[in-house]
N, C-alpha and C positions, 0 to 999 in steps of 0.2 A: 608283797601282794602285787599281782600282775595288773597293769592298767587295762581297762575294758577295751580301749582302742587297739592296744597291742594284741590282746586275746582275740579280738575280732580279726586282726590281720593274720594271725596264725590259722584261724578257721577258714579264712579266704584262701590262704595258701593251700590248705588241704582240699578245698572245694575246687580250686583250679587244677590241682593234680588229678582229682577225680574226673573232671571234665576232659583233661588231656588223656587220661587212661581210656575213657570211653571213645575218644576220637582216634588216638594213635596207638593206644595200648602201652601200658607200662608194666614192667616186671618188678620183682622185689627190689632190685638194686635202684631202679628209678624212684620208687616210692620212698625208699630209705634216704636217698640223696636229697630228694625234694623236701621231705619232712624234716631232715636234719638241718637243712638250710633255713626253713621257716622257723624252727625252734631257735636256731642260732641268732637269727635276726630279732626274734622276740626277746631273747636274753640281752642282746646288745642294746635294744631300745629301753628295756626295763632298767638296765644298769645306767644308761645315759639319763633317763628321767630322774632316777634316784639321786644322781649327782648334780642335777640342774635345778633351777628354781621353777621350771615349768611344771604344771600339774597334769597336763595331758598333751597329746599330740595335736598340732595345728592342722589346718586344711591342706597346707602344702605337704606336711608330713604324710597325710593320708594319700596324696597322689604318689609320693615316693614309695609308700608302703604297697600301693597297687603295682608300681613298677617292679618292686622287689618280688612280688608274687609271680610276675612274668619271668623274672630272672631265675626264680626257683624252678619254674617249669623248664626253662632252658637247661638248667643244671641236671634235672631229672632225665631229659632227653639225651644229653651228652653222655652221662654215666650209663644209662640203661640201653640205648640203642646203638651206641658206637657209630653215630653218623647216618643211620639208616633213615631217620626222619628229618632230612636236611630242610625240606620246604617248611615244615611246621616250626622247626627251630629258628630258621631265618625270619619267619613272620613274627614270632614272639619276640625275638631279639630286636627286630626293627621297631616294633611298637614300643618296647621298653626304651629304646634310644630316642624315639620321637617324643615320648612323654617327659624326657629329661628337660626339654625346653618349657614344659608346662609348670612343674612344681616351683621353679624359681619365680615365674611370673605370678603365680598364685600367692607365694610368700610376700612378694613386694606389694601387690595390690591389696592384700589383706593386712599388711603390716605385721605379719606373724613370723618374719625371718628370725632364726635363732641359731646359735652355734651347734646345738644338737641336730637341727634339721639340715644344716649345711654339711655336717660330718656324715650324717646318714646318707644324704644324696651322694657325697663323694665316695663312700664305701660301696654303695650299690653300683656306681659307675665302674669303680676299680675292679670289683669282683666280676662284673659282666665282661669287661675287657679280658680278664684272666681266663674265664671259661671259654671265651671265643678264641683266644690264642691257643688254647688246648686243642680246639677243633681244627684250626688252620695248621697247627704243627703236625697233625697227622698226614697232611699231604705235602707240606713244604719243608718240614724238618723241625727239630727241637729248638733251633735258634729263634723261632717265632715266640717261644715262651718268654723271651726277654721282654717283649712288649707287656705281657700280662704281669710279669714279675718285677718290673722296674720300680713301681711305686712301693712294693713290699720290701725291696732291697733298700730303698730310701728310708723307709720306716725303721728297718733293722739298723741301718747306719746311724740313725739319729739316737739310738740307744748308746752308741759309742761316743758320738759327738752331739751333745744336747743342743748345740747352737743351730743344728739343722731343724729343730722344732720351732724356731722363731717364726712369727707370722710373715707371710709374703704380701707384698702389695698386690691389689687386684690387677689382673692381666687378661686382656681379650685374647692375646696370642696363646696364653696357656689354656684357656677354655677352648679355643679353636683346635689346637693340637689334640686335646683330649677327645673332642668330638670326632676328629678325623680318625682316631684309632678305632673307635667303634664302627664307624661307617666303612672303613677299609676292611676290617676283619669280617664284617657281615657280608660285604661284597665278595670277598674271596671265599668265605665259607659256603656261599650259595652255589659255587662251582660254575657260575655263568661265565667267568673269565677263563681264558686259556691259561695253562700253567705258567708260561713266561710272564703274562700280564699280572697274574696273581702274585708272583714272586716280586716283580717290580713295585707293585702297589704296597705290598707288605713291607718290603725293604725301605721304601720311601716313608711309610708311616713310622717305622722304627727310627729312621734318621731324624724325623721331626721330633719324636718323643725324646730321643737322646739330646737333641739341641735344647729342648724346653727344660728338661731336668738339669742339664749342664748349666744353662743360663741362671736358673733359680739357685742352684748350688753355689755358683760363683758369687751371686749377689749376697747370699747369706754369709759366705765366707768373708766377703769384704766388710759387711756390717759387723761381723764378729771380730775381725782383725782391727779395723779402725776404731770400733767401739772400745776395745780393750786398750788400744793406744791412747785414746782420749781419756779414759779413766785413769791410766797411769800418769799422764801429763797433769791431770787435775789434782791427783793425790800429791804429786811432787811439788805443785805450786802451793 
């Protein structure tokens, strides 16, 4: 049975798509992409709630769900208009990025932080960066897709090496680098930067992201290797 809050979130997604259609115009592909995204998010949250001890979504999750609705609209525009509605897309993506700083504060102030909420927030961020990288790749080249795909490659690698799933310590640098990706991609997608500047900004963002993932991967590898060595030593003793 679908949670009422999740059901409302799907309805909000459809309402946002309807508003976007009235303002910018959406074709069949846009509606299909936006609706599919909203249903996928609803399925993800329903699955997450069924596996967790939470009975319903918290206030911070509601903020993330609103952000997700904006990301669904960005998806619809990218799929349907092939970049013709750049201004609308940039505005929606910018608001979604700005709200990223809100849901965390709401969770902390209301004491409603949860693993599901943190995962939901992370997945929305990762998908927004992926869809923005698709937009920027149209002007700068396919290499930009590395930015959007890096986290998904990391997840795929963790299927082969489960130690990559180990929890990481909190890191302000990691959060900053993640925020830079969205800001850089939105700035380049807006086309306000000349080509060379957009190239430099995007390449710099990719460099930071590679460093961040590399640092975390090395830390996890060290924990895995030294932890295994300590267990062998303890067993031998």
